[in-house]
N, C-alpha and C positions, 0 to 999 in steps of 0.2 A: 358663573362667569367671573365673579369676584375672586374665587379661589384660584381659577386658572390664571388670571391676570397676575395674582401675587406670586404664583409658582414661576411664571414666565419671567417676571421681574427679578425674582431671586436667582434664577438660572443665568440671566443676562449679567447681573452684578457679579455673580461668581465667576463667570467666564472672563469678564473684564479684569477682575482681580487676579485671576490666574495668569493671564497673558501679560498683564502690566507688571507682574512681579517675576516674570521669567528673566533669566540671565541672557547674555548675548549668544548668538549662534555663530559658529565658525565652520568652515569647510577645510578638511585636511586632505591633502593629495598624497597618494602613496602608490607604489607599483602593485601591491596586493594587500588584501585585508585578512591575511591568515591570523586566526585566533580572535578577531575583532567581531563582536556581535552587537547589533542594535538593541538598545534597552538594557544591556548587561555590562558591556565594557565601560569601566569608569575612567575618568580623567582625574589625576592626582597631581598635587604640587606639595612637595615636602611631606609625603605620606598622608595628606589630607584630601578627601574627596572634594573636587571643585566643579565637577560636571559629569556628563555621561554621553556616550555615543547614541545617537538616535537612529541612524541608518547608514548603510554602506552599499553603494551602487556603482556599477560600471559607468564610466564617462561615455558620452555620446560617440566619441571617436574610438572607443574600446582600447585606448592606450594606457589607461590608469584607472584607479579607483578613487571615488570621491566619498569621503566620510563626513556626514553631517553630525556635528556635536553641539550640545547645548551646555553652557556653563551655568553654574548656580547664580542666583541673584546677588549682585554686589561684587561679582568677580570681573567686571569690566576693567578694573585697575590692573589686572594681570596681562591684558592684551596690548601689545605695542608692536612696532615693526620688527623688533629684534626678539620677540617671544619665540621660543623653540619648543616643538613637540617631538617626542620620540616614543617608540613602542618598548615596553619593558617585558621581557620574556627570558626564559633560561638561555644563557649563552656561555660558551666556553671560548676564552681568548687568551692572549699572552699574559693578561693581568690576573687570570684565574677564572673561576666560575661565578657568574652573576645572575641575578633574577631567579634564584631558587624558590623564593616565596611565592612566585606565580604558579608553581606546580599545584598548589592548593587553591589559591584565590583566583587564578586565571590571569590572562594577559590584561594589562592596563596601559594607559597612555600617560606618560609623565609630561607635565607642563613646566617649563622654566620661564618664570616671568621676565618680561622685558622692561626696558626703561626709556628707550629712545623711539621717537616717532609715534604716530597714531595707530589705532587698531586697523588690521587688514581683514578682508573677508576670507582670504585663502592663505593657508600655511602649508609648507611641506612637512610631511610626517616622516621623520628619520627612522631607520631600522635600529640604530644604536645611539647612545647618548653622545653629545658633542664632546670632543676631547678638551676643548677650551670654551668657556662661556663667551657669549658675544661681547660682554663688557670686560673680559679679562684684559689685563694690561700686558702688552707685548707687541710683537710684530708678526705678520704673516708674509711669507715669501713663497715663490713658485720655483720648482726645480724641473727642468726639461731633460728628458732622457729618450734615447732611441730604443731602449730595451724595456720590455714589459716585465713585470714581476720583480723589479729591483727593490721596491719598498711596499709596505702595507700600512694601512691606517693603524695607528697605535705604536708604530716603531719609534724608538727613541732618537732624538736629535742630540748629538754630543759635541761638546767643545773640550778638546784635550782630555777626553774620557769622562767628563762630567755631564750628566744629563741636564739640558737646558730647555728642552721642548719636545714636541711630538709631531709625527706625520699625521695630518688630518684626513686628507682625501687623495685619491689617485683617479685621474680621468684621462681618456684618450682624446687628443686634440686632432680632429679630422683635417683642419687646415694646415697645421704644422706637421701632421703625420708623426707625432711623437707622444710620449706619455708625460703628463704634467702632474707633479705632486705638490700639494699645498702643505706647507710646514707652519707651525706656530711656535715661536720662540718666546718664552715667558720673560717678563720684566724681572730684574733689571738686566738680564742677559741679552735683551734685544739690542743693547748698545754695542755688542760684539759683532753684530752684522753690519759690515761696511761694504763699500764698493769694491774692495780688493779681496774679500774673502772668497774661498773656493769650497765647494761641497763635494764630498766623495762617499761612495758606498762603503760602509764599514762592516765587514763580515766578521770581525773579531779576531781574525788571524791573517797575516800577510806574509807571503813567501816570495823572496826575491832572489833569483838565481843570476849571478853575475860571474865574470871571469875571476873575481876574487873569492868566490865561494857562494854559499847559501846563507841568507839572513832570514830569520823567522821572528816576527813580532806578533804578540798576542795581546788582545784587548781585555776588556772586562768580561765577567761571566754573562752579563746581560747581552752584550753584543755577540758573544759566542753562541748563545742559545737562540736569539731572535734577530740578530743583525741590527742595522740602523744606518744612520747617516751622520757623518762628522763634518765639521767645517773649521777653517782657520785661515789666517793670512799666510800665504807661502813665503818661505824665506827669501829675502831680497826685495820684497815689496813693502811700501809703507802701509800704515793701517787703512788708509782710504777715508772716504767721507760717509756719513750716515746715508742710508737708502730709504726710499719711500716704501710704504706698504705695498705688497703684491709685486715687488721687484722680481724679475726672472733671473735665475742663475742656471748654469749647466751642471748636471750631475755627472761627475767623473766616476770611472770604474774603480779607481783606487787612488791613493795619495801620490804614487809614483807618476801616474798619468798627468797629474796637475803640474808637477815640476817640469815635465817634458813640454807641456803645452805653453809654458811661459816663453819659450824660444820661438817666437813667431817669424823672425827674420831668418832666411836661410839662402844658401847658395848651392845649386844642384851641380853635382859632378857625376860623370859616367865612368864606371870602372869595368874592365873586361878581365875575366878569369878563365884560365885554361883548365884549372883544377875543378874538382866537383864542388858545388855550392850547397850540397845537401846539408840541411840543418840551419842554414842561414835564413833568417826570417825578417820581414819588415819590423822595424822597431829595435833591431840589434844595434848596439853602440858602435860608433866609429871612433877609434882612439889613436892617439899619437904618444908613444912612450908612456902608456898608462893614463894619459889625460884624455878625457872624452871631448871630442870636437863636434860630433854630430850624430846622425841616425841613419840607418839603412832605410830607404824609402820603398823600393820595389825590387823584387827578386822573382824571376828575371824581368828586365825592362826591355820591351820591344817597341820600336817605332817603325812605321812603314819603310823608311829609308835605311833601316838598319838590318833588314833581313838578309841582304846579300853578304854583309859582314859576317853574320853568324854562319851562313852557309859555306863561306870560304875557309874559315879556320876553326869553327866550332867553339869560339870563345863565348862565355856567358856574360851578357851585359847586366850590370847591377847599378841601380841608381841610388846615390847617397846624397844626403843633405848635410852640408857643413853649416853649423849654427854659430854665427859670429859672436853672439852674446857669451857663449861659453869661452871663446878665446880671449875676449876683452877682459875677462877676469884675470887672465894671465899676462896679457900684453898691455892692458890699460884701455881706458874708455876711448881715447883718441887714436887708437891703433887702426891702420888700414889692413884689415884681415885679408882682403882679396890680394893686395900687393904682397903680403907675407907668404900666402900660399903659392902665388905665382913664382916667387923667388925660390921657394923650396922645391917646386916642380922642376925648375931649371937646373937645380942641383941634383936632380935624380930621384926625387921623392916618388915612391911607388907604393901600391897597395898590396896587401896579402891577407889571406884568411888565417885566423888563429882560433883555437878553441881553448876555453877555460875548463870548466867542469863539464862532465858528460852531458850532452844534449843542449848545451848553450854555446852558441857561436857568436863571435864578435869580429868586426873588421878592424884591423890595426894598420895604420899608415906609417 
């Protein structure tokens, strides 16, 4: 009896010592647990083992995987609200090949220690390392686009050709029905992001066909190979004011679209053409003696009360937009553009179709 008692006491003290010296347990949430095994997959921080995965199970709602992990004793100091976990495995990306060491050692989980807030019970397990640490100095902004596939995580963010940040994430916003991209701009370049900057997709090469000819601009080798996004303050605008983190901007298709978007005020005019309008597209310039006044809006333009006009003489209606801001650069800020156009029309101003280079049509008044 005495021997059994001593053995039981020894086991109880041993169990108490074991559990009292265990490190904290955390739950990691991920879409799948490929390569992760309970009791084998280690957790590392700066190449030092700090814990191990105990189990990986499907959640009750079957939508994700919950990984139970145990850190070593004394590792509580690593866990904060901004602690980040991600899976390290062989990957091929724009920056090259990473994680080759796991071909021999197996997949492991990297822990990036946090510094802000208290420990959480659950953390998201990322598929790849974060492009910018949570405590990195800089600013995060959001770009909204109607087109998918414009940007990818890791793409460069450029200011006048110089890399100042990276694209972090891309998500589909079901409420706005558009694609949202999160960008991180490193300090001190975050001061370049103001209320008047515009962002555009930078493919590395820009081709502009106008009545004056063709203009080709080429960017850096990085943007030619992988693309990216550029930003700057458009010509004619002041620098603007600093913006708050997570401020949303529009992602434009190219730099030319930005300049055209600045002319928000417009006057609509309807023009009728007896000749063919083949090749005339929305967005074509409206010019007067070589000076751009506006933009072609719709080709052809039909309203219910206009169909009889078309049936009578077969003229093609074209809707154009005269943009007063363009004229004020020539006539002065206080000029009455409507009055000037009215006077010119009284004098016999008419419209005609002209073509510059093959395939590019413009309207000349």
